[in-house]
C-alpha positions as CSV (number, residue, x, y, z in Angstrom):
1,X,-15.8,0.7,5.3
2,X,-15.1,3.4,7.8
3,X,-17.8,2.3,10.4
4,X,-16.1,-1.2,10.2
5,X,-12.7,0.3,10.7
6,X,-14.0,2.2,13.7
7,X,-15.6,-0.7,15.1
8,X,-12.3,-2.7,14.8
9,X,-10.3,0.0,16.5
10,X,-12.8,0.0,19.3
11,X,-12.6,-3.8,19.6
12,X,-8.8,-3.7,19.7
13,X,-8.4,-0.5,21.8
14,X,-7.1,-2.2,24.9
15,X,-4.5,-4.2,23.1
16,X,-1.1,-2.6,23.4
17,X,0.4,-4.7,20.7
18,X,-2.1,-3.5,17.9
19,X,-2.6,-0.1,16.3
20,X,-5.5,0.4,13.9
21,X,-4.7,3.1,11.5
22,X,-5.9,4.4,8.0
23,X,-3.3,5.1,5.5
24,X,-3.3,6.0,1.7
25,X,-0.6,3.8,0.3
26,X,-0.4,5.8,-3.0
27,X,0.1,9.2,-1.1
28,X,2.7,7.7,1.2
29,X,4.9,6.0,-1.4
30,X,4.2,2.5,-0.1
31,X,5.3,0.3,-3.1
32,X,3.2,-2.8,-2.8
33,X,0.5,-4.7,-4.9
34,X,-2.8,-5.0,-3.5
35,X,-4.9,-8.1,-3.6
36,X,-8.5,-8.6,-2.7
37,X,-11.2,-6.0,-2.6
38,X,-10.7,-2.2,-2.5
39,X,-10.0,-0.6,-0.1
40,X,-7.4,-3.1,0.7
41,X,-6.9,-4.0,4.5
42,X,-3.3,-4.9,5.4
43,X,-1.5,-5.9,8.6
44,X,2.0,-4.6,9.0
45,X,3.3,-6.6,12.0
46,X,5.7,-4.4,13.8
47,X,7.2,-7.4,15.3
48,X,8.4,-8.6,11.9
49,X,8.6,-5.4,9.9
50,X,9.4,-6.9,6.6
51,X,6.1,-8.5,6.4
52,X,2.9,-7.0,5.0
53,X,-0.3,-9.4,5.2
54,X,-3.2,-8.5,3.0
55,X,-6.6,-9.3,4.5
56,X,-8.9,-11.0,1.9
57,X,-11.5,-12.6,4.2
58,X,-15.1,-11.3,5.0
59,X,-15.4,-7.8,6.1
60,X,-17.1,-8.6,9.4
61,X,-15.6,-7.5,12.8
62,X,-15.3,-11.0,14.2
63,X,-13.4,-12.2,11.1
64,X,-11.0,-9.1,11.3
65,X,-10.3,-9.6,15.0
66,X,-9.7,-13.4,14.3
67,X,-7.2,-12.4,11.4
68,X,-5.4,-9.9,13.6
69,X,-5.1,-12.4,16.5
70,X,-3.8,-15.2,14.2
71,X,-1.2,-13.0,12.3
72,X,0.0,-11.4,15.5
73,X,0.7,-14.9,17.0
74,X,2.5,-15.9,13.7
75,X,4.5,-12.6,13.8
76,X,5.7,-13.2,17.3
77,X,6.9,-16.5,16.3
78,X,8.6,-15.2,13.3
79,X,10.3,-12.6,15.4
80,X,11.6,-15.1,17.9
81,X,13.1,-17.1,14.9
82,X,14.4,-13.7,13.4
83,X,16.1,-12.9,16.8
84,X,17.6,-16.3,17.0
85,X,19.0,-16.2,13.3
86,X,20.4,-12.7,14.1
87,X,22.1,-13.9,17.2
88,X,23.8,-16.9,15.4
89,X,24.8,-14.6,12.6
90,X,26.4,-12.2,14.8
91,X,28.2,-15.1,16.9
92,X,29.5,-16.5,13.6
93,X,30.9,-13.0,12.5
94,X,32.6,-12.5,15.8
95,X,34.1,-16.0,15.5
96,X,35.3,-15.4,12.1
97,X,36.7,-11.9,13.1
98,X,38.5,-13.6,16.1
99,X,40.0,-16.2,13.7
100,X,41.2,-13.5,11.3
101,X,42.7,-11.5,14.3
102,X,44.4,-14.7,15.6
103,X,45.9,-15.4,12.2
104,X,47.1,-11.9,11.8
105,X,48.7,-12.0,15.2
106,X,50.5,-15.2,14.3
107,X,52.1,-13.5,11.3
């Protein structure tokens, strides 16, 4: 597994949006159920931090790079939606607060 991991890191070394790292989930208190073969390969998109994607495909470099590319595109789309949802929520909260303040001022 380690030679493949090193090959993946080498293939993605010029990408600023990807960090290839090795982590022992049990030694780092990461509470998640693993799927697929051991050791598990997971993507933690920093763009959408609440998401963990477990890789279950073939353990070949071209398949891993394809997986990373696909999931990073998806994470970027999810991040745009998350940012838009957050902006709408903040605006709604500000409007609600303004209504409450106006109501208090009228009293």
